[in-house]
C-alpha positions in Angstrom: 101.8 122.6 87.9 99.8 122.8 84.7 102.5 125.0 83.1 105.2 122.5 84.0 103.2 119.6 82.6 102.4 121.5 79.4 106.0 122.3 78.9 107.1 118.8 79.5 104.4 117.3 77.2 105.5 119.7 74.4 109.1 118.6 74.7 108.2 114.9 75.3 106.2 114.5 72.0 108.8 116.4 70.0 111.8 114.1 69.5 115.1 115.8 70.4 118.4 114.9 72.0 118.8 115.9 75.6 121.6 115.2 78.1 120.8 112.8 81.0 121.1 115.7 83.4 118.7 117.9 81.5 116.2 115.0 81.1 115.8 114.2 84.8 112.4 115.4 86.1 111.6 116.2 89.7 108.4 114.2 89.6 107.5 110.9 91.3 108.2 108.7 93.0 106.7 106.3 90.5 107.0 102.7 89.5 106.0 101.5 86.0 105.4 97.9 85.1 105.5 96.7 81.5 104.9 93.2 80.5 104.8 90.8 77.6 101.3 89.5 77.0 100.6 86.5 79.2 102.6 87.7 82.2 100.5 88.6 85.3 101.6 92.2 85.7 98.3 93.3 87.3 98.7 90.8 90.1 102.3 91.7 90.7 101.5 95.4 90.7 98.8 94.8 93.3 101.2 92.8 95.4 103.9 95.5 95.0 101.6 98.3 96.0 100.5 96.4 99.1 104.1 95.7 100.1 105.0 99.4 99.6 102.0 100.5 101.7 102.9 98.1 104.5 106.4 99.7 104.6 104.9 103.2 104.5 102.4 102.3 107.3 105.2 100.9 109.5 107.4 104.0 109.0 104.5 106.4 109.4 106.4 108.8 107.2 104.7 108.9 103.9 101.3 108.9 102.2 100.1 105.6 100.8 100.8 104.6 97.2 98.1 104.1 94.5 97.8 101.4 91.9 96.9 102.6 88.5 95.9 100.5 85.5 92.4 100.7 84.0 91.9 104.0 85.9 94.0 105.7 83.3 91.7 104.5 80.5 88.6 105.4 82.6 89.8 108.9 83.2 90.8 109.4 79.5 87.3 108.1 78.5 85.7 110.6 80.9 87.6 113.5 79.4 86.9 112.4 75.9 83.2 111.4 76.6 83.7 107.9 75.3 83.6 104.4 76.8 86.8 103.0 78.2 86.7 100.0 75.8 86.6 102.3 72.9 89.5 104.4 74.3 91.5 101.2 74.7 90.7 100.1 71.1 91.7 103.5 69.6 94.9 103.7 71.8 96.0 100.3 70.7 95.8 101.2 67.0 98.9 102.1 65.0 97.1 103.8 62.2 98.0 106.8 60.1 97.4 109.5 62.7 96.4 112.7 60.8 94.8 110.8 58.0 92.6 108.9 60.5 91.6 112.2 62.2 90.6 113.6 58.8 88.5 110.6 57.9 86.8 110.6 61.3 85.9 114.2 60.9 83.5 113.2 58.1 81.4 110.9 60.3 78.2 112.0 61.9 79.3 111.0 65.4 82.4 112.4 67.1 85.3 110.0 67.5 88.7 111.4 68.4 91.6 110.0 66.3 94.3 107.8 67.7 96.7 110.8 68.2 94.3 112.7 70.4 93.4 109.7 72.4 97.1 108.9 73.0 97.9 112.5 73.9 95.1 112.4 76.5 96.4 109.2 78.0 99.9 110.8 78.1 98.6 113.9 79.8 96.9 111.8 82.5 100.0 109.6 83.0 102.1 112.6 83.6 99.6 114.2 85.9 99.8 111.1 88.1 103.6 111.2 87.9 103.7 114.8 89.1 101.5 113.8 92.1 103.8 110.8 92.7 103.5 107.6 94.8 102.0 105.5 92.1 102.5 102.0 90.7 101.5 102.1 87.0 100.7 99.1 84.9 101.2 99.4 81.1 99.8 102.2 78.9 103.3 103.0 77.7 104.2 104.5 81.0 107.9 103.7 80.8 108.3 105.6 77.6 106.8 108.8 79.2 108.3 108.5 82.6 111.8 107.0 82.0 113.3 110.5 82.7 111.7 110.9 86.1 114.4 111.1 88.7 112.6 109.1 91.4 111.4 106.2 89.4 111.8 102.4 88.8 110.8 100.8 85.6 110.4 97.0 85.4 109.4 94.6 82.7 107.9 91.1 83.2 108.7 88.7 80.5 108.6 84.9 79.9 109.5 82.5 77.1 107.0 82.6 74.2 106.3 78.9 74.4 105.3 79.2 78.1 103.1 82.2 77.4 101.4 80.4 74.5 100.5 77.4 76.7 99.4 79.6 79.6 97.2 81.9 77.4 95.7 78.8 75.7 94.7 77.2 79.0 93.5 80.4 80.6 91.2 81.5 77.7 90.5 78.0 76.4 91.7 78.7 72.9 94.0 76.7 70.6 97.8 77.1 70.8 97.7 78.8 67.3 95.1 81.3 68.5 97.1 82.0 71.6 100.2 82.7 69.7 98.4 85.0 67.3 96.9 86.9 70.2 100.2 87.2 72.0 102.1 88.5 69.0 99.3 91.0 68.1 99.0 92.5 71.6 102.8 92.6 72.1 103.1 94.5 68.9 100.3 97.0 69.9 102.1 97.7 73.2 105.4 98.3 71.3 103.6 100.8 69.1 102.2 102.7 72.0 105.6 103.0 73.7 107.1 104.1 70.4 104.5 106.8 70.0 105.2 108.2 73.5 109.0 108.0 73.2 109.0 109.5 69.7 111.1 106.5 68.5 111.4 102.8 68.8 112.7 101.8 72.2 114.4 98.7 73.4 114.8 96.9 76.8 117.6 99.3 77.8 114.9 101.7 79.1 114.0 99.3 81.9 115.8 99.2 85.2 115.1 95.5 85.8 113.7 92.7 83.5 112.2 89.8 85.4 111.7 86.4 83.8 108.4 85.2 85.2 109.2 81.6 84.2 112.3 81.6 86.6 111.4 84.2 89.2 108.8 83.9 91.9 106.4 86.8 92.5 107.9 87.3 95.9 111.4 87.6 94.4 110.1 90.2 91.9 108.5 92.2 94.7 111.5 91.9 97.0 114.0 93.0 94.3 111.9 96.0 93.2 111.4 97.1 96.8 115.2 97.0 97.4 115.9 99.2 94.4 113.2 101.6 95.5 114.8 101.9 98.9 118.3 102.4 97.3 116.8 105.3 95.3 115.2 106.8 98.4 111.7 106.3 97.0 110.3 104.8 100.2 
């Protein structure tokens, strides 16, 4: 398994053109959930995992699925001997890569550069994908796992104005502050997906894009479950 993962990671972080047939990987099943900041992906992921496990329990034919979110950062932090918050901060940077690593090498305390942190996160994401039966929230998962044969990739979005109002109320900040936060975090997430994909990616990598402003959480779960069943994932 380690050799398979190593070979995949070497190819994945080296941009190259591959045919659709060659790119499909026998991993999974796995669901990735990406979201624009302000959309409640964690709650939807928890609801989806619960719904999947209810089906699994009724069928008595599969192992239960696992929800992954902060666990990816926690495991990365453990491997790099750092705190999860620091891992998150480094992973969210879009600095100068090698230059950052060189500058960090002159400090008295060890801090891995952004590339090392991102590669560690990528390794862990792929390890979980090989095991399969996971619902994964964020961390650029769609960019790494879009070529997995048994997978569904969804994105939760909503109008900017709605997100600004919601974030402002939730965190008790001004509308201007909410807008700045939204744009900053959305940009960081785009950079992480770009790093893993080796190029800028667009919404065509997703199987379904849900508008949280017009879709209920139950509709989102139901549609995702139906697609998973069509793809023989559950």
